[in-house]
N, C-alpha and C positions, 0 to 999 in steps of 0.2 A: 340364531347361533348354530354353527355346524361343528361336528367333530371330525377331524381328519383321521382316516384309518391308517394304521401303522402296523407293520409286522411284529412290533414289540408288544402289541396288545392282543390278547386272545379274544375270541368272540364273547365269552362270559364277562370279561373285564370291560369290553366296549359296551355291552348291554347295560352293565351296572353304571357306567359313566353316563350313558344316555339317559337312563332312568333317573339318575341324580339330577341331571340338568332339567328334566321334565318336572320333577318334584319341586325344584327351586322355582321354576317358571310358574308353576301352579300357585306356590306360596306368594309370588310377587303380584298376583292378580287379586283385586278386591273380591271377597267372598260374597255370594248371594246371601241376602238376609243377614248381613254382617252384624246387625244389632240384636239378633236372636240370642237368647240365653244359652242355646246349644252351641254357639260359636265360642271357642276359647277366648278368654278376656284379651289376650295379647293380639288376637286377630280381629278385634272390633275397631271401628274408627275411633279416633281420639274423643274422649268424653270429659271435657273440662268442667269443673264445678268450683264455684267461687263461694267461700264460706267465711262468715265472721263469728267471732266469739269474744268473750269478755272476762276480765276480772272486775267485778262490779263494785267492789268495796263492801266490807262487812257491815258498815253502818246502815246500808239500805235495808237490811233484814230486821231492823228495829223501827223502821219508819212507817208512817201511816200509808194506807193503800194508795192514796192520791199521789204521794211523793214517789212511791215505787212505780206507778204508771208513768209519771213524768220522767223518772230515770230511765225507764224502758225506752221511751221516745228519744231521749237524749243519746243513749248508748247506740241504738239502732241507726240514728242519724249520723253519729260519728263513724260507725262501720260503713254506712253507705258513702260518706265523704271519702273515707280511706280507700274504698273499693274504686270509686271514680278517679281518685288521684293515681293509684298504683296500677289499676287495671282499666284504663279508660275505654277500652273497646269491649269490655265484658260486662255482663249483667250480674248483679248480686243474686245468688241462688238461695242461700240459707243463713240464718242467724240463730245462734244458740245462747240462751240465757240460763243463769244458775238455778239450782234446786230451790223450790219454794220462794222464788223471786217475788211472786205476787201473793200477798197475804196481808194481814193487818196485825198490829201489836196486840198483845194479850197475855194473860197469865197461863192460859190453857190453849191446847190445840183447837178446841171447839171455838174459843173466842177469836183465834187467829184465822180460821178458815173462811174462805169467801165462796160465794156461789158463782158458777161460771158466767151466769148472766150479768154479774156485776162488772166483769172485766172483758167479756166477749167483744163488745163494740170497740173498746180501745185497742185490744190486741189486733183485731181485724183491720182497724184503720191504720195502725202502724205498719203491718205487713203490706197492706194495699198501697200505702204512700210510697214505699220503697220497692214494690213489686217483687218481694222475696217471700220465701217460706220462713216461718218463725216458730221456734220451739221455746215456749215459755213455761217455766216451772210455776205451778199453782198449787197451793195448799187448799184443796177443794172440798166444799160441802156438797155432797151428792143430792139427788132428788129425794132420796131417803135421808132426812135430816140427821139421823143418827150415824150415818156412814160418812167418814172423812177419808179423803185419799190424798196421798202425796203424788201429784200427777204432773205430767208434761203434756201441754196442749200444743198440737201442731196446727198451724194456720197456713193456708196456701196464699199464693200471690194475690188472689182476688179478695182476701180477707175472710174466707170461709174456713170453718173448722174442718180440717182434713182428717183428724183423728186424735185420740187421747190415749196415752200410755199411763197406767197406774203402777206405781212402784210395787214390785212383787216381793221385795225383800226389805221392808222397813226394819230399822234396828231397834233392839231393846237394850237399854243401858245395863251394864253389869249390876246385878242386884235387883233388877226390876223385870217383871213379866209383861209389862205394858209396851206395846209397839208404838214408838214415836208419839207418845202422849194419847194414844187411842185411835190411830189411823188403822184402816182395814187394808190388808195386803191385796194387791192386784192378783189376777189369776191367769194372765196370758201375756204373750210376747208378740204383739202385732208387728208386721212389716208394712210400711207405708209406701205406696207407689207415688213418687213425686216426678215432676217432669225432668228432673236432672238425674234421677236414679232411685234406688230402693233404700229407704231409710229405716233403721231400727233405733230404738231409744232404750237406754238404761239410766237409772238414777242412783247416784252415790253408792250406797251399801250394796246395791245389786252387783257391783263389780267383784264382790267376794264370792259369788256363786256362779259356777259355769253353766247352769241350765239355761239362763237367759241368752247368753252369748251363743251357746250351741243351737238354741231354737232359732235365733235370728239368722245364723249361718244357713240352717236348713231352709229357712224362708227366703233366702236369696238376698239378704241385706248386704249393701255395699259400703254404707257409711253408718256409723253408730254415733248418735248424739248422746253426750253424757253430761246432763245438768247435774251439778254436784255441789256439796258443801266441802268436799275434800279435794285436794290437789294431787292425790295419789295417781301415779301413772304406771307403776310396776305391773299390777295385775291387768289393767286395760291393755298395756303393751303386749303382754303374753297372749291375750285373746286376739289382738290385732294380727300378730304373727301366725297364730294357729289357724285363723279362719280367713285371712286375707282382707280384713276390714281396714278402712280408715276410721279412726276414732277422734272425735273432737269434744273436749270437755269445756265447760264453762263453770267458773267458781267465783265465790266472793273474795277470795284472798289467795296469795301464795303463787299460783301458777294456773294459766290456761294454755292448752297445748293441742297441737295436731300430731297424732301418732300415725305413722305410716304402716302399711301392711308388712313392713320389715320388723315392726315392733320397736321402731326408733322414733324419738321425738323429732319431727321435721321442722316445726316452728313453734315458738312459745313466747309468752310474756310472763314476767314474774313480779310485776307491780301493777297497780290499778290502771287499766287501760283497755283498749280494744285491739283485736288482732284479726287481720284479713289474710287469707291464704288460699291459693288455687291448688287443686288436686286434679288428677286425671284417673278416671276409673278403668281405663284400658291400659293397664301397666304390665310390665314384665319384671320378674325378679331374676337376676343373674348372679351366680357365684363367680369367684375369681377364675379366670382362664387367661392364659398368656396372650391369646389373640385379641382378647377384649381390651387389654391395656388400661384397665380401670375405667373403661368407658371412652377413652380417647380415640380408639379405633372407630367407634360409631360417630363420634363428633367429627373426625377427619373426613369420614365418608358422607355424612348427612348434614353437617353444619348445625345451624339452629333449628333444623327440622326435627332433631332429636333432643330430648331433655332427660336429665338423670341426676340422681343423688347417689354418688358412690362413696362407700365408707371403708377406708383403708383398714380401720381397726376391726372391721367385721368381715373383710374380704368379700363384700357383697354390695349390690346396688339395686336401686329401683329405677326403671327406665320407662319412658313414654314417648309417644310421637306427637309432634306439633304440626304434622302434615296430614290434612284430611284425606289425602289420596294414598297415603302409605301408612300401614299399621306398624306398631312396634314389633309385632311378630315377623313381618316381612323384613324389617331392618335387621333384627338379630339373626334371622335365617340367612341373610345375605353374607354374613360372616361365619356361617356354619355353627352358630351358637344355639343352645337350647336353654330353657328356664331351669332353675335349680332343682325343682321337684322332679322334672323329667330326667335331669341328669342323675339325680340320686337313684331313681328307679332303674335307669339304664345300667348304672354301675353295680347296683345290687344284683341285677340279673347276671352280670358277668361274674360277680363274686360267687353266687350260688352255683353257677355252672362250673366254676373252677374247683369248688370244694365238694361238688356232687350233691348239693342240696342246701337248703337254708341252714343257718347255724342252729345247733342243738337237735337237728333232725336225725342224726345217726346215734 
């Protein structure tokens, strides 16, 4: 590309125009080490992740352990079938099951708890059969028999235990000082490196406390699995928007949902069933701009190489690339657009300069 010189353009203007072209050209080239965490998310290659979740039915939480294991196999098989039908060229990456899905009936938590060795083989076989990661809620009796944990066990595609998250914030009913019948709170918020991305886990009442979500964000989590007994989405949605997470919950009743980094429910079911949904971890968030045309300008230029969900009611959208050779960052830069957080920062700087400093500084 060349710029014709004209007497109407001064040397500084010509230099600025050339510099702009060079910057655009640099943005149009794939970056070295594009998968590095130091590379902005929008400038990484597309990272598709196929996830399944469930409304399991509340009846299963009163069933014997053997029936629960059978229901696990049944639900994950249904998810795998749905993934094969709706995404025939994609592999299933992750399945999330509800809180305390694996336990046994009993009057007390001590009677309901199971040892990990009692379910390890079946959970592993299920994950291995479908070659996916699996998050299973387990009411777990620890090696110390007096310690009980409300846990989420992560199993990898080969059926190996990849990690365990223990609920940090178990609930105590009003009028009681006993946490969930005698469970011991967990103490940390691990982030698990999976082959599809970085996974964090929260369990049900954890959603009322910001410390776990903040810690998972600092640890680089991209997806939060939320095994739960509650279908609440308001608080998880606020954390999704604050930290740029995808959140997927699994419940026994009412709703199972995918919450996007916009804090908006992107897909959900509201009756007993399974749900499979694809996300992309290399996304961009754009606010309304005239030249964006609610996403249609990108669609017109890139066709089905670009994907997006634009929400007129929010004047905002989530955008991703379907082209391994072109990042979403390159696509939006080609229209002279920048992400909403960058736009907010740019305009704030203009505001501060115009008023002579930040608000309240004088």
